[in-house]
TIRO-2110 file (N, C-alpha, C; in Angstrom, 1 decimal):
// TIRO-2110
74.1, 129.5, 229.3, N, 1, A
75.5, 129.4, 228.8, CA, 1, A
75.5, 128.9, 227.4, C, 1, A
76.2, 129.5, 226.5, N, 2, A
76.3, 129.1, 225.2, CA, 2, A
77.4, 128.1, 225.1, C, 2, A
77.2, 127.0, 224.5, N, 3, A
78.2, 125.9, 224.6, CA, 3, A
78.6, 125.3, 223.2, C, 3, A
79.6, 124.5, 223.2, N, 4, A
80.0, 123.8, 222.0, CA, 4, A
79.5, 122.4, 222.1, C, 4, A
78.9, 121.9, 221.0, N, 5, A
78.2, 120.6, 220.9, CA, 5, A
79.1, 119.5, 221.4, C, 5, A
80.4, 119.5, 221.0, N, 6, A
81.3, 118.4, 221.4, CA, 6, A
81.7, 118.5, 222.8, C, 6, A
81.3, 119.5, 223.6, N, 7, A
81.6, 119.6, 225.0, CA, 7, A
80.5, 119.3, 225.9, C, 7, A
79.3, 118.9, 225.3, N, 8, A
78.1, 118.7, 226.1, CA, 8, A
78.3, 117.7, 227.3, C, 8, A
79.1, 116.7, 227.1, N, 9, A
79.4, 115.7, 228.2, CA, 9, A
80.1, 116.4, 229.3, C, 9, A
81.0, 117.2, 229.0, N, 10, A
81.8, 118.0, 230.0, CA, 10, A
80.9, 118.9, 230.8, C, 10, A
80.0, 119.6, 230.1, N, 11, A
79.1, 120.6, 230.7, CA, 11, A
78.1, 119.8, 231.7, C, 11, A
77.7, 118.6, 231.2, N, 12, A
76.8, 117.9, 232.1, CA, 12, A
77.4, 117.4, 233.4, C, 12, A
78.7, 117.1, 233.3, N, 13, A
79.5, 116.8, 234.5, CA, 13, A
79.5, 117.9, 235.5, C, 13, A
79.4, 119.2, 235.0, N, 14, A
79.4, 120.3, 235.8, CA, 14, A
78.0, 120.7, 236.3, C, 14, A
77.0, 119.9, 235.9, N, 15, A
75.7, 120.1, 236.4, CA, 15, A
74.8, 120.9, 235.5, C, 15, A
75.3, 121.3, 234.3, N, 16, A
74.5, 122.0, 233.3, CA, 16, A
73.6, 121.1, 232.5, C, 16, A
72.4, 121.6, 232.2, N, 17, A
71.5, 120.8, 231.3, CA, 17, A
71.1, 121.6, 230.1, C, 17, A
70.8, 120.9, 229.0, N, 18, A
70.5, 121.5, 227.8, CA, 18, A
69.0, 122.1, 227.9, C, 18, A
68.9, 123.4, 227.6, N, 19, A
67.5, 123.9, 227.7, CA, 19, A
67.0, 124.2, 226.3, C, 19, A
67.8, 124.3, 225.3, N, 20, A
67.3, 124.4, 223.9, CA, 20, A
68.5, 124.2, 223.0, C, 20, A
68.2, 123.9, 221.7, N, 21, A
69.3, 123.8, 220.7, CA, 21, A
69.1, 124.8, 219.7, C, 21, A
70.2, 125.3, 219.2, N, 22, A
70.2, 126.4, 218.2, CA, 22, A
71.2, 125.9, 217.1, C, 22, A
70.9, 126.4, 215.9, N, 23, A
71.8, 126.1, 214.7, CA, 23, A
72.3, 127.4, 214.1, C, 23, A
73.6, 127.4, 213.8, N, 24, A
74.1, 128.6, 213.1, CA, 24, A
74.5, 128.2, 211.7, C, 24, A
74.4, 129.2, 210.8, N, 25, A
74.7, 129.0, 209.4, CA, 25, A
75.6, 130.0, 208.9, C, 25, A
76.4, 129.7, 207.9, N, 26, A
77.3, 130.6, 207.3, CA, 26, A
77.2, 130.5, 205.8, C, 26, A
77.1, 131.6, 205.1, N, 27, A
77.0, 131.5, 203.6, CA, 27, A
78.3, 132.1, 203.1, C, 27, A
79.0, 131.3, 202.3, N, 28, A
80.2, 131.8, 201.6, CA, 28, A
80.0, 131.8, 200.1, C, 28, A
80.4, 132.9, 199.5, N, 29, A
80.2, 133.1, 198.1, CA, 29, A
79.6, 134.4, 197.7, C, 29, A
78.4, 134.4, 197.2, N, 30, A
77.8, 135.7, 196.9, CA, 30, A
77.6, 136.6, 198.0, C, 30, A
77.8, 137.9, 197.8, N, 31, A
77.6, 138.9, 198.8, CA, 31, A
76.1, 139.2, 199.0, C, 31, A
75.7, 139.4, 200.3, N, 32, A
74.4, 139.8, 200.6, CA, 32, A
74.2, 141.3, 200.3, C, 32, A
73.1, 141.7, 199.7, N, 33, A
72.9, 143.2, 199.6, CA, 33, A
72.7, 143.8, 201.0, C, 33, A
73.2, 144.9, 201.2, N, 34, A
73.1, 145.6, 202.5, CA, 34, A
71.9, 146.5, 202.4, C, 34, A
71.0, 146.4, 203.4, N, 35, A
69.8, 147.2, 203.4, CA, 35, A
70.2, 148.7, 203.8, C, 35, A
69.5, 149.7, 203.3, N, 36, A
69.8, 151.0, 203.6, CA, 36, A
69.6, 151.4, 205.0, C, 36, A
68.8, 150.7, 205.7, N, 37, A
68.5, 151.0, 207.1, CA, 37, A
69.4, 150.3, 208.1, C, 37, A
70.5, 149.6, 207.6, N, 38, A
71.4, 149.0, 208.4, CA, 38, A
72.8, 149.7, 208.3, C, 38, A
73.4, 150.0, 209.4, N, 39, A
74.7, 150.7, 209.4, CA, 39, A
75.6, 150.1, 210.4, C, 39, A
76.9, 150.4, 210.2, N, 40, A
77.9, 149.9, 211.1, CA, 40, A
77.8, 150.6, 212.5, C, 40, A
78.0, 149.8, 213.6, N, 41, A
77.9, 150.3, 214.9, CA, 41, A
79.2, 151.1, 215.2, C, 41, A
79.1, 152.3, 215.7, N, 42, A
80.3, 153.1, 216.0, CA, 42, A
80.4, 153.3, 217.5, C, 42, A
81.5, 153.9, 218.0, N, 43, A
81.7, 154.1, 219.4, CA, 43, A
80.6, 155.0, 219.9, C, 43, A
80.2, 156.0, 219.1, N, 44, A
79.1, 156.9, 219.6, CA, 44, A
77.8, 156.1, 219.9, C, 44, A
77.6, 155.0, 219.1, N, 45, A
76.3, 154.2, 219.3, CA, 45, A
76.3, 153.5, 220.7, C, 45, A
77.5, 153.1, 221.2, N, 46, A
77.6, 152.3, 222.4, CA, 46, A
77.0, 153.0, 223.6, C, 46, A
77.0, 154.3, 223.6, N, 47, A
76.4, 155.1, 224.7, CA, 47, A
74.9, 155.0, 224.7, C, 47, A
74.3, 154.6, 223.5, N, 48, A
72.9, 154.5, 223.3, CA, 48, A
72.3, 153.1, 223.7, C, 48, A
73.2, 152.2, 223.9, N, 49, A
72.9, 150.8, 224.2, CA, 49, A
72.5, 150.7, 225.7, C, 49, A
71.4, 150.1, 226.0, N, 50, A
71.0, 149.9, 227.4, CA, 50, A
70.9, 148.4, 227.7, C, 50, A
71.4, 148.1, 228.8, N, 51, A
71.4, 146.7, 229.2, CA, 51, A
70.1, 146.4, 230.0, C, 51, A
END
């Protein structure tokens, strides 16, 4: 389960335990160059995704 740090106490009351910690970052300002091998996912691509 992906959770919110401020809600950890609530999750623990429900019996959940922390298995790992992750950090997310956001960059605001300069645009990142887009690599030529990266493209937007389209509806046609969804049929190629396997679970």
